[in-house]
N, C-alpha and C positions, 0 to 999 in steps of 0.2 A: 362381597360388597352388597349392601342392601339396595333394593330397588328404590329409585327416587325419580323425580321429574327430570333432572339433567341427564340421567342415564338413559331414560326413555327417548328424549329428544336426540341425543347422540346416536342411539340405536337406530331410530327411524331415518335420520339423516344419512347414515352409512348404508342402511339396508335398502332404502327406497329413494333413489336419486330424485331430487326436486320436490320431495314431500314436505320439507320444512323450509320456509322462507325466513331468513334472518334479516329483518328489515332494520337497517342502520340509520336511515333518514329519520329526522324528527317527525313524530306523529303525535298530534295534540289530543291525547285521551280526554282532556278536560273540555274539548270542543267537538266531541262525537266522532273523532277521526279514526279510532281503531275499528269501530263497527262499520264506518263508511268504507274503509279499506277492505274489510271482509265482504261487504256487499259487492264490490267490484269483482272479487274472486268468484262469488256466487253467480253473478251475471255471466261471467266468462266460463262457468262450469269448470272451475279449477279448485277441486276440494283439497286444499293444502293447509297444513299447520303453519302458524305464523308466530315467530318470536319477535316482538317489537322491542328493540334494544335501546331506543332513545325516545322515552316518553316523559312527560312531566309528572311530578308528584302533585297531590291535591293542592299543596301550597304554591304551586306554580314554578317551583324550582326544579332543576333537572333531577329526575328520580334515579336512585341507585338500584332500583328494582326494575328489570325488564318485565314485560307482560306477555303471556302465552295464551294462544287460542287454538281451537279446532282439533284437539286430539281424538275426538269422537266423530268427526265429520264423515268418515268412511268406515264401514264395517270392517274392512281389512285393517285399519288402524286399531280398532277395538280388539280384533283378533290378535294383533301383534302385542298389545298390552297384556293379553292373557297367555302369551307364549304358544299360540296355536299354529303358527306357520301359515302357509297359504290356504285360504278357505276355498272350497269348491262351490258352496252355496251360502247365501246369507243366513239360512237357518242354522248352519253350523255354529254360528256365534250364539244364537238364542239357546240352542241345546247345551252348549258349554256353560252358559250362565245358569241354566236350569240345574245343571249338575253342581256347579260351584256353590250356589246359594243354599244347598242342603248340607254343606260341609262346615266344619268349625276348625279353624286353624289354631295357631298358638301365638303367644306374645313373648317377646324378650324384653326384659327391663335393663336399661343401661343408665349409667350415671349421667347427670346433666352436663358434666364437663366433657363427655364423649358424644353428646347429641348434636348433630349438625344444626338443628333448629335453635340451639342455645348458644350458638357462636356469638350472637349479639343479643343482649338482654336489656330492654328499655323499661323502666318503671317511673313512677311519679310524673313530673311534667314532660319527661322525655318520651313517654308513651303517648304520642300525639298522632292521631289518625292521619293528619295532613302530610306526614312524611311518606305515606304510601301513595302509589297511583290508585285512584278510585274513579273510574271513568264515567262520563255521561254516555249513555247507550243510544237512545232513540229520541227523536223529536217529541217534545211534550213531557218527557220524564221530569218528575218533581225535583230531582237532584242526582248527585253521584251515588252509585251503589256498588257494593261488592255482591257477587252472585254465587259464591261457592258454599261449602258446607259449614254448618254449625254442629258441634257435638256437646252432649250433656251426659251426666251420670245420674243414674236413678237415685232418688232421695233415700229410699229405704232398702233398695236392692242393688247388688253390685253388678251393674251392666252399663255399657255406654251405647248411646244412640247417636248415629251420624245421619243428618238429613240436609238436603239442599234447602237453603233459605235465601232471602236477599236481605241486605243490611244497608239501609240508607244513612248517609252521613248527617248527623245533627250538629255536632260541634266537636272540637278536638278530643273530647273524652266520652262522647255518647253516639251511639248508632242504633238504628231500629232493629227489632227482632221480629222477623216476619215469618212465623210458623203458622200454617193454616190449620183449620179445625180437624182435618183428617191426618195431620202430622203427629207422630209420637211426641215430638218436642213440645208441641202445644200442651198436651196432657201433662208432660213432665214439668213444664214451667208452672202450670196451674197447681200442681201438688206443692211446690215450694211456696207459691203465692198464698195458698190457703192457710199456711202456717206462718205467713208474714216473714218468710226467709228470702234472702237474696240468693238467686239460683246461679251457680257457677256455669259458665258456658265458654266455649272456645270457637273461634272462626278459623278454619284451616284454608289458607289462601294459596296453597300449592302442594301437590303431592303426585305420585305416580298415577296415571289415569285409571289403573285397575282399582286403586284405593277408592276413588270417587265412584266408579261404576258399581262397586259393591254396596255403596250406600243407597243405591236405587233399587236393590232387590227388595221384594215385598215380604220381608221377614216380619214375624209377629212382634208386638210390643213386649219388651223384656228380653229380646234377643241381644246378645252382646255383639254389637256391630264391629268392634275391634277384631273379634275372632272371624267374622265373615270377611272382613277386609284382608286378613291373613290368608284365608282360603283363596281369594281372588288373586292375591299377590304370589301365591304358591310358595310362600316362605313366612317365617314368623314376622309379625308386625312389631317393629321396635318401638317401645314406649319409654318415656322419661318423665320424672316428676315435673309438674307444672311449676312455674315461678310463683304464682299467687297462692296455691293451695298445697304445694308439695306433693307427697305421694298419696294424698287423699283424692287427687284428680290427675290421672296420667294423660300425657299428650303424645301424639305421634312424633317420634324423635327425628324422622327423616322428612318431615314437612319442610316447606320452603319458608313460610311465614305463618305465625300463629298469633292471633289477637286473643288475649285472655280478658274476661270481664264477668260481670254479674248482672243478671236481670233484676231490675228494681221492682219490688212488689208494689202493686197498686199504681204504677206510673204508666201513662200512655201518652204517646205523641203521634202526630199525623205523619203518614207517608203516602206516596203515590200522588198522581197517576204514574204508572210504570208499564212500558210495553212488555207484555208477558208472553208465555209460550204459545197461546192460541192466535197470536197476531193482533191482539187488541190491547188497549190500555187498561190495566187493572185500576179500578176506581179508588178514590181517596178513602183511607180507613185509619183508625187509631190502633196502634200496636204497642206492645211492650218495648222497653228501652234497655239497652245494655250499657253499663258504665264500664269503661275500659280500665283495667288494672295493670296490664303489661302487654308489651309487644316483643316477641322474640323472633329471630330469623337467622338464616344462614348469611354468611358474607356473600353478597351478590344474589340473594334469594330471588326467585322468580314468582311474581304475583300472577296467579291464574284467573281467568275470567272467561265468560262466553257471551255470545250474541243471543239474547233471548228470542225464541220463536224462529230458530234457524236449524239447519240439519244437524249441526253439532249438538245442540240442545235436545232436539227430537230423538236422536240416536241414544244419547246419554240416558234419557228417561225410558225410551220404548224398549230397548234391547233387554234390560233386566225385567221389565214387565212382561215381555214376551216369554222369557224363561220361567218366571214365577207362575204365570197363568197357564202355560203349557203343563207344568207339573200338576196343577190343580185339575185342569180339564182331563188329563190322562187318567186320573183316578175314576172318572165317571164315563169317559168316552175313550177307551183304550186305543181306538183306531185313529187318533189325532196324528197328523203327519206334519203339519206346518202351522205357524201362526205369525202374523205380521201386523204391527200397528203402523199403518201407512202414513207416509209424509203428507199426503193430501188431507189427512185428519190430524196433522201436527203431532203425530206419534202418540196421540191420546184418544181421539174421538172416533176413529174408524178402525175396525179390526177385521182382518181376513183370516179365516181358519179353514184349513183343508183336513178332511177326514176320509178314512176308508169306512164307509157307512155299513153297519151291520143291522141297525134297526132304524125305522123311519123317524123315531123321535130324537135321534142323536143330534141332529143340527140344532134343535131348540135347546137341548141340554147343554151343548157346548156354548151356545150364545148366552144363555142365562148365567152360566158360571162365569163367563168373561165379564158380564156386567157387575156381578158381585165383587169381583177382584179389582175392578178399575173404575174409580168414581167419576172419571170424565168421559167414559165410553158412551157414545150415542148410537152407533150402528155396528152390528156384527153381521158379516156376510160369510156364510158357510158354503164351501165348495168341495167338490170331489178331489181325490188324491191326484188326478191327472192335471190339476190346475196349479200353477206356480203362484203362491200367495204373494210373492215379491214382484210379480209382473202384473201391474194393475190392468193392463190391456187384456190379459188372459182372464182375470177376475171379472172384469166388466163384460167380456164375451160370454162367460158362464151365466152372468146375471141376465144378459140379453137373450140367451138361447135356452136356458134351463129353468127359468122362473115363471111360474104361472101366477100372475099378479093377484088373482082372486083367492089363492089359498097358500101361497108360499111366503107371504110377508106378514109378520106379526108386529104389532105396535103395543107396547106395554107402558102404561102410564104410571106416573108417580114412582119412578125408580131412582133417578139421580137428583141430587140436590146441591152439589158443590158449587156450581155456578148458575145462579138463578136465571140469568139471561139466556142460557143455553136451553132452558126448558127441562122438564123432569121426565119426559117420555123417551123411550128407547125403541129401537127397531131391530128385528132379526130378519134377514133375507136368506131363505133356504134356496141356494143355487145348486143343490145336488140333484142328480137324476134319481127319480123314484126307483126303489129296488125292483119292483115287478113291472115296470113300464116298458113298452116297446119304444126304443129310442134309436135314431140313426147313428151309424158309426162315425166317429170323429175323423176328419181328414188327417192324414199323416204322411209326411215325406218318407219315401222309401229309405230305410236306415242305411242300407249298403251304399246307395248312391250318395247319401249325405256324407258318409265316411270318405268315399272316394274324392269328393269335392273339397274336403278339408285342406288338401295340399295347397290350394290356391289362397288360403287365408292364414298361413303360418308366417 
């Protein structure tokens, strides 16, 4: 049986008691209530997945589609989606992703009448966005949005790119296409537009969490993301011909809901404000528009969504970036031991890197490579291998006791440009002990005593 979202939810519910809340009470997604519910869990420090079984569609009627949240809110959940078993360290997940992103899996082609996502096929007037739940997320948002992935096919090359975007509702047949300048999808859409062609695109509103995790790996433009998704799933990704374009555009057969459409050349409409990943409202902007051609789904298909700027969102983006950046830094700094995009930096702006230092210039080399790989990164803190990069208290202890402010902090101007209000300067803090310096011995609990006392905490 192919991996899909229902199988993952069932697996986690059985394996980790209490990890999945099946909320049967009416939750008004049209009135911000799904995210408000998640906020209560966050305040209580209860990192649970939630399946909202009773939500309204955008048209106000009872939705036949439940909504699912938080499959990435814990690294252990991410590890479960990758079939890793119990993890001993958060870095285990990053290293697994680093390995998987370098692999290419396979695809299996199945007939449309065998594809779960084609159990219901809606075209013409029946392909109406209002039949789906499309929630309001945070105070001040310009309207309802979907927050999952879009996928496109290369115009002149046979590859598929999957990228997280957001899609604002405009009317029953139109939604925004919000791919940013550093996204591959933006470049691909522009290729179609330059030739005045309508660009085929799909919105995938539910799939196994490993499918989505793969889309955040920092693979090169032209990589076939369907093959990367297969590597993360550890099995062939099943594909089926699309309803709109047939076998010229293949779609994930085991998705929950797929919206098919075409990006209209030369057409722009306004979207935003929208509360985004860094915890601020993204400003109003004009973006391309998708015209809907079909909606296909499973019977009882689950619409997936996430709370922007929350741990689920941060882990989803940061874990693949940790793996990708680890691979790149290791080529230049072989002694890299750990890398973590901290939640205090929204999984984007602050990076902690631990190394076994062989040369004094390696902290700067590691930091500079991180900035090249990650367009939102503002601060890289480099620590020795005895520091746990996933323990911010340890990292800050190293900063407090191992940094000489006059020579261990580098500020480099005119590096980043993605969000102008963040500034373009970046900083590297070298919190490693100099190789030839005399340095006090770090305090350490007697290991044998620590082991003896473990019996009190089992």
